[in-house]
GUGUTI-599819 format. One line per 10 residues: their letters; for each residue x, y, z of C-alpha. Coordinates in pm, 1 decimal. Example, Ala and Ser with C-alpha at 12.3 -4.5 7.8 and 13.67 -1.06 7.14 Angstrom:
BEGIN
as> 1230.0 -450.0 780.0; 1367.0 -106.0 714.0
END
This chain:
BEGIN
mtavrltrtp> 14762.2 527.4 14349.9; 14734.1 714.2 14673.0; 15111.4 767.6 14691.5; 15084.9 925.3 14360.8; 14820.1 1157.3 14412.9; 14955.1 1273.1 14746.2; 15288.7 1359.7 14564.8; 15134.5 1522.6 14251.2; 15028.8 1851.8 14419.9; 15358.2 1950.2 14583.1
llvtgllsll> 15539.3 1837.6 14276.1; 15325.1 2089.2 14064.3; 15379.2 2350.3 14345.7; 15743.5 2303.0 14333.9; 15749.9 2291.8 13955.1; 15589.9 2630.8 13943.5; 15808.5 2794.5 14243.8; 16094.5 2644.2 14015.1; 15970.9 2844.9 13714.8; 15921.3 3160.3 13928.5
laattdalha> 16279.5 3118.6 14076.7; 16438.5 3065.6 13736.3; 16266.1 3334.5 13598.7; 16388.2 3561.9 13898.4; 16750.5 3415.2 13861.9; 16739.5 3489.6 13495.0; 16618.5 3850.5 13532.9; 16904.6 3906.4 13815.6; 17170.9 3756.6 13572.7; 17045.9 3956.2 13288.2
rpsldieltp> 17121.9 4278.3 13491.5; 17413.5 4475.7 13364.4; 17732.0 4468.8 13576.1; 17751.6 4694.9 13881.3; 18016.7 4957.9 13863.6; 18204.1 4867.2 14174.7; 18479.8 5074.5 14304.9; 18763.3 4987.7 14536.5; 18919.4 5269.7 14723.1; 19242.2 5227.8 14948.0
vgeyrtgifd> 19123.1 5351.6 15284.3; 19356.7 5200.7 15544.6; 19677.9 5003.7 15613.0; 19872.0 4845.9 15868.4; 20270.0 4798.6 15838.7; 20498.1 4588.9 16027.0; 20818.9 4758.3 15890.5; 20949.7 4425.8 15827.5; 21062.7 4364.4 15473.2; 21047.7 4040.6 15281.0
dgaaeisafc> 21005.4 3801.0 15566.2; 20649.3 3674.8 15575.2; 20529.3 3929.4 15823.0; 20171.5 3970.3 15674.6; 20074.5 3670.8 15496.7; 19718.6 3584.2 15560.4; 19459.2 3757.0 15742.1; 19115.2 3660.4 15917.8; 18835.7 3890.2 16045.4; 18634.6 3844.4 16345.3
pltkrlfvvn> 18301.0 4057.8 16330.9; 18196.1 3975.8 16674.4; 18516.0 4161.0 16824.1; 18609.9 4381.8 16522.6; 18951.5 4220.3 16506.1; 19190.2 4144.6 16231.5; 19434.1 3828.2 16299.1; 19717.0 3853.7 16062.3; 19985.1 3578.8 16026.8; 20336.1 3704.5 16100.2
gstnavdvld> 20578.9 3445.3 15997.0; 20879.7 3669.1 16072.9; 20789.2 3646.0 16460.4; 20603.3 3306.5 16479.4; 20313.7 3473.6 16590.0; 19955.3 3604.7 16474.4; 19918.4 3980.6 16501.3; 19587.1 4086.9 16651.2; 19480.3 4403.8 16518.0; 19180.2 4650.3 16632.3
fadpsqpayl> 18988.9 4661.2 16312.2; 18675.0 4885.0 16441.9; 18824.9 5144.9 16219.8; 18935.0 5004.0 15912.0; 19106.6 5328.7 15811.5; 19336.6 5271.3 16104.0; 19404.3 4918.3 16200.1; 19596.8 4942.1 16536.3; 19817.7 4663.4 16671.7; 19678.7 4502.8 16999.6
fsldlspygd> 19921.0 4208.2 17081.3; 20043.3 3911.4 16922.5; 19977.7 3513.6 16999.3; 20271.6 3340.7 17030.6; 20288.7 3016.3 16842.8; 20631.4 2875.8 16911.1; 20492.6 2634.9 17146.7; 20311.4 2477.1 16872.9; 20566.3 2457.4 16564.8; 20818.7 2632.6 16369.5
gpthvdvslg> 20598.3 2871.6 16204.3; 20227.3 2974.7 16112.3; 20132.1 2912.8 15780.3; 19718.5 3031.9 15771.3; 19434.0 3155.1 15986.3; 19082.7 3138.9 15976.5; 18793.9 3268.5 16208.2; 18459.7 3147.3 16290.3; 18210.1 3206.9 16589.7; 18430.5 3339.3 16831.8
rvavsvesgq> 18716.3 3096.6 16758.6; 19036.6 3157.5 16568.8; 19236.0 2880.1 16440.9; 19591.9 2879.6 16307.5; 19792.5 2618.1 16125.5; 20146.9 2552.4 16225.2; 20398.9 2355.0 16051.0; 20715.4 2155.6 16177.1; 20904.5 2072.5 15858.7; 20845.0 1718.0 15748.6
apgkvaffrt> 20674.5 1616.3 16088.6; 20299.8 1628.0 16179.3; 20180.5 2003.6 16212.0; 19933.0 2152.9 16447.8; 19637.4 2365.1 16452.5; 19608.5 2569.9 16767.1; 19264.4 2734.6 16867.1; 19219.6 3063.7 17048.4; 18934.8 3271.0 17167.7; 18876.2 3586.2 16966.6
vgdcdfviav> 18756.4 3783.0 17265.1; 18976.1 3950.9 17556.0; 19337.5 3829.0 17561.4; 19231.6 3551.0 17302.6; 19297.8 3280.5 17547.4; 19457.9 2950.5 17396.7; 19207.4 2691.2 17412.9; 19359.0 2374.0 17238.7; 19591.8 2255.0 16983.3; 19547.4 1927.7 16775.2
evgalpdmvv> 19766.6 1743.5 16554.3; 19722.9 1702.2 16169.9; 19925.5 1608.7 15877.5; 20279.7 1750.0 15774.3; 20323.9 2106.0 15667.9; 19950.4 2221.8 15708.8; 19961.3 2501.8 15447.9; 19600.4 2638.4 15479.1; 19327.8 2612.9 15748.2; 18941.3 2673.2 15671.0
fspngrwmlt> 18622.1 2664.5 15883.5; 18309.8 2535.0 15706.8; 18039.6 2762.3 15671.1; 17840.0 2616.6 15953.9; 18151.8 2658.0 16174.6; 18113.9 2259.9 16272.4; 18409.8 2145.9 16090.6; 18771.1 2255.5 16017.1; 18986.0 2134.0 15751.7; 19359.1 2162.6 15697.2
aneaepsddy> 19544.1 2127.3 15355.8; 19859.1 1910.4 15468.5; 20099.7 1983.1 15174.2; 20363.0 1757.8 15300.8; 20644.5 1876.6 15096.9; 20965.1 1663.9 15091.7; 21270.1 1767.6 15261.3; 21534.7 1962.2 15056.8; 21752.9 1639.8 14988.4; 21443.0 1449.6 14921.2
gvdpagsvsv> 21525.6 1193.7 15190.2; 21200.7 1263.7 15365.5; 20896.3 1259.1 15162.9; 20583.0 1249.1 15379.6; 20222.8 1186.2 15231.2; 19994.1 1482.0 15159.3; 19638.2 1491.2 15329.0; 19343.3 1687.7 15437.6; 19277.6 1699.8 15807.2; 18893.1 1709.4 15910.3
idlrsglaha> 18862.7 1846.5 16250.4; 18512.1 1768.4 16412.0; 18403.8 2068.3 16626.1; 18023.8 1972.0 16695.9; 18121.2 1882.7 17038.6; 18304.4 2163.2 17116.8; 18685.2 2301.2 17105.7; 18767.5 2081.5 17398.4; 18648.9 1756.6 17251.9; 18776.7 1837.4 16892.1
tvatadftaf> 18866.2 1507.7 16708.9; 19062.5 1475.9 16390.0; 19008.1 1227.4 16098.0; 19244.0 1203.6 15789.0; 19132.7 1217.2 15446.2; 19449.9 1074.8 15231.5; 19530.9 964.5 14915.9; 19675.6 621.1 14973.6; 19374.0 475.5 14774.0; 19540.8 607.8 14488.0
dghedelraq> 19893.0 409.0 14556.9; 19954.9 177.5 14295.2; 19750.7 366.9 14024.8; 20014.1 612.1 13933.7; 20023.8 536.5 13569.3; 19630.7 563.6 13547.9; 19645.5 896.0 13713.1; 19939.9 1008.2 13494.8; 19726.9 905.3 13193.8; 19469.7 1136.5 13330.3
girifgpgas> 19710.3 1411.6 13309.8; 19788.5 1437.2 13684.9; 20161.9 1498.5 13753.2; 20294.4 1237.7 13965.3; 20682.2 1240.2 13908.7; 20866.7 1288.7 14234.2; 21176.5 1073.6 14246.7; 21031.0 740.0 14356.4; 20721.3 906.7 14487.9; 20371.3 738.8 14524.0
asqdlepeyi> 20041.3 908.9 14444.5; 19983.4 985.1 14800.0; 20334.5 1159.9 14838.7; 20304.4 1365.6 14525.8; 19959.7 1468.3 14592.1; 20034.8 1756.7 14798.3; 19720.7 1962.9 14900.9; 19774.0 2339.9 14888.5; 19432.0 2508.7 14918.2; 19058.4 2437.6 15014.5
avshnsrtaw> 18733.9 2547.5 14914.9; 18440.8 2430.0 15108.3; 18076.1 2425.2 14980.8; 17807.9 2655.6 15095.0; 17623.8 2354.5 15285.9; 17965.9 2234.8 15453.6; 17919.2 1891.0 15317.8; 18181.1 1885.6 15039.3; 18548.9 2038.3 14998.2; 18758.4 2075.8 14704.3
vvmqeanaia> 19134.4 2074.0 14724.0; 19390.8 2207.9 14488.6; 19707.3 1979.3 14479.0; 19935.1 2255.0 14301.4; 20245.0 2079.7 14166.6; 20013.2 1781.8 14057.1; 19814.1 2024.5 13878.4; 19486.5 1869.6 14023.7; 19175.0 1920.3 14211.9; 19040.4 1670.7 14464.6
evdihdarvt> 18694.0 1641.7 14614.4; 18646.0 1541.3 14985.9; 18318.8 1428.9 15147.3; 18364.4 1604.7 15469.7; 18135.5 1411.6 15694.8; 18303.7 1069.5 15603.8; 18670.5 1243.8 15560.4; 18725.8 1058.4 15249.1; 18864.2 1165.8 14904.8; 18583.0 1081.6 14650.0
diwalgskdh> 18729.2 1202.3 14328.8; 19031.9 1363.1 14160.3; 19082.3 1515.5 13822.9; 19346.7 1692.2 13622.2; 19324.2 2050.6 13508.2; 19511.1 2022.6 13191.0; 19715.3 2291.6 13031.5; 19657.4 2641.0 12835.9; 19769.5 2642.3 12484.9; 19963.4 2965.0 12440.1
slpgngldps> 19954.3 2942.0 12060.5; 19587.7 3020.9 12035.0; 19453.4 3392.7 12004.9; 19377.7 3537.3 12325.0; 19611.7 3317.9 12534.8; 19942.5 3489.0 12459.1; 20220.6 3559.6 12686.9; 20554.3 3733.6 12717.0; 20816.0 3456.5 12760.2; 21146.2 3631.6 12769.0
nrdsgieian> 21326.4 3861.9 13010.7; 21582.6 3960.9 12756.9; 21356.1 4083.4 12453.8; 21418.4 4419.8 12551.7; 21045.9 4521.4 12577.8; 20680.8 4396.3 12614.2; 20625.8 4131.5 12357.7; 20295.4 3939.9 12435.4; 20236.3 3701.1 12139.6; 20116.5 3340.1 12084.8
wpvhgfylpd> 20385.5 3090.5 12094.2; 20427.1 2704.1 12074.9; 20404.1 2628.5 12450.4; 20127.7 2496.5 12705.2; 20120.6 2638.1 13045.5; 19997.3 2414.4 13325.5; 19752.4 2570.1 13534.6; 19916.7 2490.1 13871.5; 19692.8 2687.4 14092.1; 19746.9 2822.1 14420.4
glaafrsrgh> 19430.4 3022.3 14549.1; 19088.4 2836.4 14531.1; 18726.3 2971.8 14612.1; 18389.1 2847.5 14572.6; 18067.9 3019.0 14490.9; 17731.5 2954.0 14357.4; 17550.3 3057.6 14045.6; 17196.8 2956.2 13935.0; 17202.4 2664.0 14184.8; 17522.6 2525.3 14081.5
sylvtgnegd> 17881.4 2536.6 14257.0; 18176.7 2654.4 14081.1; 18553.1 2688.0 14172.5; 18772.5 2991.8 14106.2; 19158.8 2917.2 14092.2; 19448.0 3170.8 14066.7; 19656.9 3002.8 13807.7; 19995.5 3099.3 13966.0; 20213.7 2793.7 13889.9; 20479.5 2634.9 14106.0
srdyggysee> 20743.8 2367.6 14022.9; 20939.3 2095.5 14230.1; 21268.0 2255.1 14283.0; 21478.9 2109.3 14563.2; 21835.7 2027.8 14618.1; 21764.1 1637.1 14547.6; 21553.8 1696.7 14235.0; 21427.3 1968.1 14015.9; 21195.4 1949.7 13710.6; 21310.8 2316.6 13608.5
arvadvvldp> 21492.3 2367.7 13280.8; 21495.3 2659.2 13042.0; 21386.3 2600.6 12652.7; 21739.5 2718.1 12547.0; 21873.1 2400.3 12756.0; 21667.1 2112.8 12628.8; 21664.0 1937.7 12281.7; 21360.8 2011.9 12079.7; 21202.9 1754.1 11850.1; 21282.6 1854.7 11478.2
tafpnaaalq> 20948.7 1747.6 11367.2; 20745.5 1927.2 11623.9; 20969.1 2226.5 11614.9; 21135.3 2282.3 11286.1; 21241.7 2637.0 11388.8; 21383.7 2515.3 11698.8; 21703.2 2743.6 11670.1; 21479.6 3055.9 11629.0; 21236.2 2958.9 11921.0; 21545.3 2898.0 12162.9
dnaalgrlki> 21689.0 3243.9 12115.0; 21694.5 3398.0 12467.0; 21455.4 3689.9 12290.5; 21210.1 3428.8 12212.7; 21126.8 3124.8 12394.0; 21497.1 3017.9 12519.9; 21474.1 3208.0 12850.9; 21129.8 3053.7 12946.5; 21115.8 2820.4 13236.0; 20971.4 2478.2 13162.0
ttangdddgd> 20921.8 2138.5 13325.9; 21151.0 1849.3 13211.9; 20897.0 1591.3 13367.0; 20652.8 1638.5 13090.5; 20684.7 1684.1 12713.9; 20910.6 1408.3 12597.7; 20596.0 1212.8 12479.0; 20769.5 945.7 12299.6; 21068.0 898.0 12541.5; 21339.6 963.0 12274.3
gdfdrlfsyg> 21503.1 1225.2 12497.6; 21395.1 1522.9 12292.9; 21083.4 1740.2 12373.0; 20773.8 1700.8 12155.9; 20575.4 1976.8 12377.8; 20679.8 2221.2 12606.4; 20517.3 2310.7 12922.9; 20554.7 2622.6 13140.3; 20467.9 2679.8 13500.2; 20113.6 2860.6 13558.0
arsfsiwstd> 19862.4 3016.7 13307.0; 19901.3 3377.3 13393.1; 19514.3 3392.1 13450.4; 19248.0 3317.5 13669.3; 18997.1 3047.4 13576.7; 18642.0 2923.7 13675.0; 18558.2 2552.3 13684.2; 18246.5 2336.3 13730.0; 18274.1 2105.7 14013.5; 18312.0 1822.0 13784.5
geqvfdsgdd> 18638.5 1947.4 13650.1; 18519.5 2153.7 13342.7; 18682.0 2482.9 13279.9; 18395.5 2730.1 13236.2; 18602.7 3055.5 13188.7; 18971.4 3157.7 13156.0; 19086.4 3529.6 13161.5; 19329.3 3448.2 12879.9; 19597.1 3693.1 12859.1; 19405.2 3953.2 13016.7
feqitatlqp> 19645.5 4022.5 13316.3; 19944.8 4075.3 13114.3; 19782.6 4276.9 12842.3; 19639.5 4516.3 13083.4; 19931.9 4551.7 13303.8; 20125.8 4616.3 12998.8; 19873.3 4875.4 12898.4; 19840.6 5050.0 13251.7; 20215.2 4998.7 13380.2; 20427.8 4973.8 13070.1
adfnsdnten> 20737.0 5074.6 13249.1; 20690.0 4822.5 13519.4; 20549.6 4534.1 13333.5; 20606.7 4182.6 13474.5; 20805.9 4335.7 13757.8; 20936.5 4157.0 14056.2; 20785.7 4201.7 14420.2; 21124.0 4255.5 14604.5; 21258.8 4530.5 14406.4; 21153.8 4813.0 14174.2
dsfdsrsddk> 21334.8 4898.5 13835.0; 21260.0 4529.7 13763.3; 21094.9 4591.4 13434.6; 21021.9 4252.9 13264.2; 21219.1 4031.8 13494.3; 20933.8 3787.2 13562.3; 20832.2 3721.1 13207.2; 21065.1 3423.1 13173.1; 20912.0 3282.6 13506.7; 20539.4 3297.2 13551.0
gpepegvaig> 20468.3 3657.1 13460.7; 20270.5 3864.4 13719.2; 20160.8 3539.3 13925.3; 19813.4 3539.7 14006.1; 19777.3 3382.0 14340.3; 19524.6 3487.4 14607.2; 19172.2 3465.4 14516.9; 18848.3 3599.7 14705.8; 18492.9 3584.4 14630.9; 18241.6 3853.4 14737.0
eirgrsyafi> 17865.3 3893.6 14665.3; 17752.2 4270.5 14643.2; 17398.7 4357.0 14571.6; 17329.5 4022.9 14428.2; 17622.3 3975.4 14203.9; 17922.7 3774.2 14252.9; 18265.4 3921.7 14190.9; 18623.0 3750.9 14216.7; 18917.8 3965.2 14341.6; 19255.6 3816.3 14228.8
glermggvfv> 19595.3 3931.5 14368.2; 19909.0 3952.5 14147.8; 20201.1 3823.5 14382.5; 20478.1 3954.2 14169.5; 20348.8 4266.8 13987.6; 20122.8 4363.9 14270.5; 19755.0 4497.3 14271.7; 19425.6 4327.3 14253.6; 19219.6 4224.5 13944.5; 18820.2 4264.6 13991.4
yditrpaeae> 18592.3 4042.5 13762.6; 18219.0 4011.6 13761.6; 18165.9 3647.0 13770.3; 17757.4 3641.7 13817.4; 17747.8 3463.1 13491.3; 18027.5 3227.6 13500.7; 18086.4 3158.3 13153.4; 18083.3 3530.5 13061.9; 18293.3 3666.1 13323.3; 18385.7 4065.6 13296.6
fvsyvttrif> 18692.6 4255.3 13391.7; 18581.6 4523.5 13624.9; 18883.4 4684.8 13728.6; 19253.4 4665.4 13830.7; 19392.0 4854.3 14141.1; 19714.8 4888.7 14299.7; 19882.2 5035.2 14604.4; 20219.5 4951.5 14479.9; 20470.0 5261.2 14441.6; 20715.1 5181.0 14175.3
sgdpeadtag> 20908.9 5525.1 14249.5; 20983.2 5393.6 14604.5; 21224.4 5207.3 14780.7; 21091.2 4836.5 14908.7; 21345.1 4827.3 15183.3; 21300.1 5159.8 15330.9; 20918.9 5093.0 15302.9; 20839.0 5369.5 15069.2; 20717.5 5147.0 14794.6; 20373.0 5068.7 14891.6
dlgpeglrfi> 20220.9 4704.5 14911.6; 20449.4 4444.8 14769.2; 20379.3 4058.0 14732.5; 19982.4 4015.7 14813.9; 19936.5 3683.8 14940.8; 19611.4 3645.4 15090.9; 19296.7 3832.6 15020.7; 18965.9 3844.5 15246.4; 18655.4 3969.9 15130.4; 18439.9 4118.3 15452.4
pawqspthep> 18058.3 4163.7 15331.4; 17872.2 4444.5 15428.1; 17668.6 4279.6 15698.8; 17992.3 4207.4 15884.4; 18188.5 4527.4 15826.8; 18242.7 4755.2 16071.7; 18159.1 5041.9 15829.8; 17856.4 4861.5 15704.8; 18015.4 4864.2 15340.5; 18199.3 4564.5 15172.4
llvcanevsg> 18584.5 4576.0 15241.4; 18864.0 4373.5 15066.3; 19178.3 4292.7 15298.5; 19510.1 4239.5 15138.5; 19793.4 4076.8 15324.4; 20134.8 4150.5 15159.6; 20418.7 3906.3 15243.0; 20704.4 4100.7 15107.3; 20613.4 4464.5 15247.0; 20494.3 4298.2 15575.8
svnvyaisvd> 20171.0 4528.7 15533.4; 19811.2 4502.6 15543.9; 19597.9 4743.1 15311.5; 19238.1 4772.8 15309.2; 18984.5 4862.3 15023.4; 18633.1 4989.5 15065.8; 18408.2 4868.7 14806.5; 18128.4 5098.3 14678.2; 17874.8 5072.7 14408.9; 17841.2 5367.1 14156.4
dhhgghhggh> 17467.5 5420.8 14082.9; 17535.9 5586.1 13769.6; 17382.2 5919.7 13891.9; 17719.1 6040.3 14058.5; 17641.9 5857.7 14383.9; 17854.5 5600.2 14555.5; 17685.6 5340.3 14787.9; 17834.3 5086.1 15022.3; 17663.6 4709.3 15006.2; 17342.6 4836.4 15197.4
hgddhlanrp> 17106.1 5034.9 14960.6; 17121.0 5400.9 15047.8; 17422.5 5404.5 15260.5; 17660.8 5658.8 15151.7; 18014.7 5626.6 15294.5; 18227.6 5782.9 15031.4; 18196.5 6111.2 15160.6; 18282.0 5981.3 15498.4; 18592.7 5797.2 15442.6; 18883.7 5920.5 15619.3
ggvslgqnsp> 19117.8 5862.8 15316.8; 19205.5 5685.9 15011.9; 19195.0 5783.1 14632.2; 18856.9 5720.0 14467.9; 18805.7 5685.5 14104.4; 18449.5 5670.4 13987.4; 18310.7 5500.1 13696.2; 18267.6 5732.2 13394.6; 17928.3 5868.3 13325.3; 17736.8 5806.2 13094.4
npfnpkttih> 17894.2 5457.9 13013.5; 17862.1 5349.0 12742.0; 17909.2 5688.1 12600.8; 17912.3 5887.4 12249.6; 18095.6 6109.8 12218.6; 18151.6 6249.3 12560.7; 18182.5 6129.4 12917.3; 18273.1 6257.0 13255.8; 18513.0 6086.3 13492.6; 18492.4 6187.0 13854.1
yslpdagrvq> 18765.4 6120.1 14121.2; 18864.6 6250.7 14467.6; 19197.8 6295.6 14650.7; 19255.6 6270.3 15023.4; 19553.5 6499.4 15003.0; 19707.6 6743.8 14760.3; 19943.4 6607.1 14510.1; 20065.3 6530.3 14171.1; 19781.7 6361.2 13980.8; 19795.0 6186.0 13625.9
lavfdvqgrr> 19470.4 6073.4 13451.6; 19544.8 5905.4 13120.3; 19325.1 5718.7 12854.9; 19456.5 5411.4 12692.9; 19322.8 5180.8 12403.7; 19326.6 4814.0 12420.1; 19663.2 4818.4 12242.8; 19834.7 4985.0 12551.3; 19869.1 5325.2 12357.0; 19801.6 5638.5 12541.6
iaqlvddvqs> 19543.7 5824.7 12341.1; 19462.0 6113.3 12584.9; 19648.8 6251.5 12898.9; 19345.5 6443.2 13067.7; 19535.7 6516.8 13405.0; 19886.6 6587.7 13472.9; 19935.1 6840.3 13733.9; 19920.7 6911.3 14132.9; 19578.7 6914.0 14238.5; 19424.7 6994.6 14579.5
sgehsvdfdg> 19237.7 6757.5 14787.0; 18872.1 6684.3 14740.1; 18619.8 6601.9 14458.6; 18731.5 6652.4 14089.6; 18586.9 6552.7 13760.2; 18723.9 6586.9 13399.7; 18549.5 6557.4 13072.4; 18664.3 6282.0 12788.0; 18568.8 6336.9 12427.3; 18589.3 6030.2 12229.3
rglasgvyyy> 18516.2 6224.9 11900.0; 18750.6 6077.5 11643.2; 18784.3 5742.0 11802.0; 18641.7 5400.8 11710.1; 18393.0 5216.7 11908.1; 18550.7 5007.1 12157.2; 18669.5 4945.6 12492.9; 18905.8 5191.6 12658.6; 19092.4 5208.6 12997.5; 19150.1 5516.4 13199.0
rlsteqgstt> 19419.2 5507.8 13487.3; 19449.3 5751.2 13770.9; 19800.2 5789.0 13936.9; 19887.2 5949.0 14252.2; 20155.2 5919.9 14522.8; 19938.8 5625.9 14687.7; 19950.8 5419.3 14380.0; 19698.0 5378.6 14080.3; 19341.6 5255.6 13983.8; 19209.9 5164.5 13668.9
rrmtllk> 18875.7 5131.5 13511.2; 18714.9 5024.7 13195.9; 18479.1 5240.5 12982.9; 18293.7 5178.1 12628.4; 18261.7 5396.7 12329.7; 17955.7 5296.0 12147.3; 17888.9 5499.4 11819.8
END
């Protein structure tokens, strides 16, 4: 009885606190989404085209330095980032002593870690200091092809995703793994443990039955489970690892360096409303529609965040195939035999203007093993998703990315990232390819930033309420009128996104840093909050940085919003030049051209009258020589 009496009062207090916290959380989540704005403010350009000269970045708040993976020179470039509007090259860290090339970089507590691969042999993680000349400290051996490296939030652990891809002839196929580096005794005494997938060997049929893709020629589970990216829990105890080609996520106990769970991500039914896609690069236009095909999610980028006391995972559903000289799963719909019962209109579907050009896998879809395809599975879902940490899909952006880019960039829809004048060229092969993902918290709300590897640009969603994520904006610094090889086409091929919170930022406002592997450039966005009264503020209340920004086109949220029938759109220009401001409906039709003229630098505003339009969502796009920015507004009558 004494034990019961002793615990009752704390339990009652805890219960009251829980109720208060729940009420506070509900109030927070009930607040409308903040109108945040991404403004391009700075860039760093290597001048190296299509050679991975700027792939991943990491920021050190102690030294105000940015570390950028340069695969072209087998180095990490160190930039002075004290002024984000003018990142300045300082020197490079030569990684040739540690392997064939760097793959990823991360920073924590004055330490920078770089993963370096050596083909199918074990890779290394090289550690340097972030201060002074960035002295080398130690290099430790990890698994084959460490594709990603990440510090735990408490800085005590370092994890690498050892992808362990096979050789091109499939003669050598190492096992995938996660290396867990224990840093609790300091860098000089770092130890490495391996969380591998050998416990799943011999259970390949069970994994396949769950939907996990184990299909490499003669491959075991441990060979086909190839870690691509890692997200770590807020308490540094758990890691989640995406295996892209296997279409699965694993859970890892960090302290024990042990895989504790694995689950399949399934596929997206493109025949359902809201899940359309444009599957052809030979249909002479933009044809987003529902089709009888499923898209495996096959994510690349992965990030974790918390909402209402629960952890969630965010994936960029890029898509990828096993395509090697010794084995390839790829085919086009036109080149396979379709089951006549499942696809009675097979001839029409296999037309090149329909599904015929779409790339699919031959490893899945022949459900009854009779040689024809009962289902069709393509690569990637052309979306981003939010998942619970027990594998339930909480949200998917559907066909937003294609619908919105079709609306706002119709002349360059589904372009490739290595050349302009490539309209619709990627529709048959993963579309815009959402890849990199970053999560940022701004004034108590969570935002997801998703980079489009092929089309370029960044999508922003408010994910504070995970099941009700909302599109906020789409911004791009790609210049479709430029020449990519002459470095006049802006930023191409965003690979890695890095969110810098206001409390770490050199400008005391949130920043988003994008490393672009094709253009070999790094571009920086400042993130401000529109307070609905014409003011813009950074992450700290009352700090107005917009007027002090040294450069960048700024497009504010219209005010009022929602509106009826009139609203005002504010924007600012760092330089004089041609400006276009247009309004589109959700079908992509231009309903108003508000500005099409040469304008001076400075602040501008224009009124929009929605009289005669139906209630609903509309988009407005500001285009300049520096790129374009898009925002959403709501007409509510």
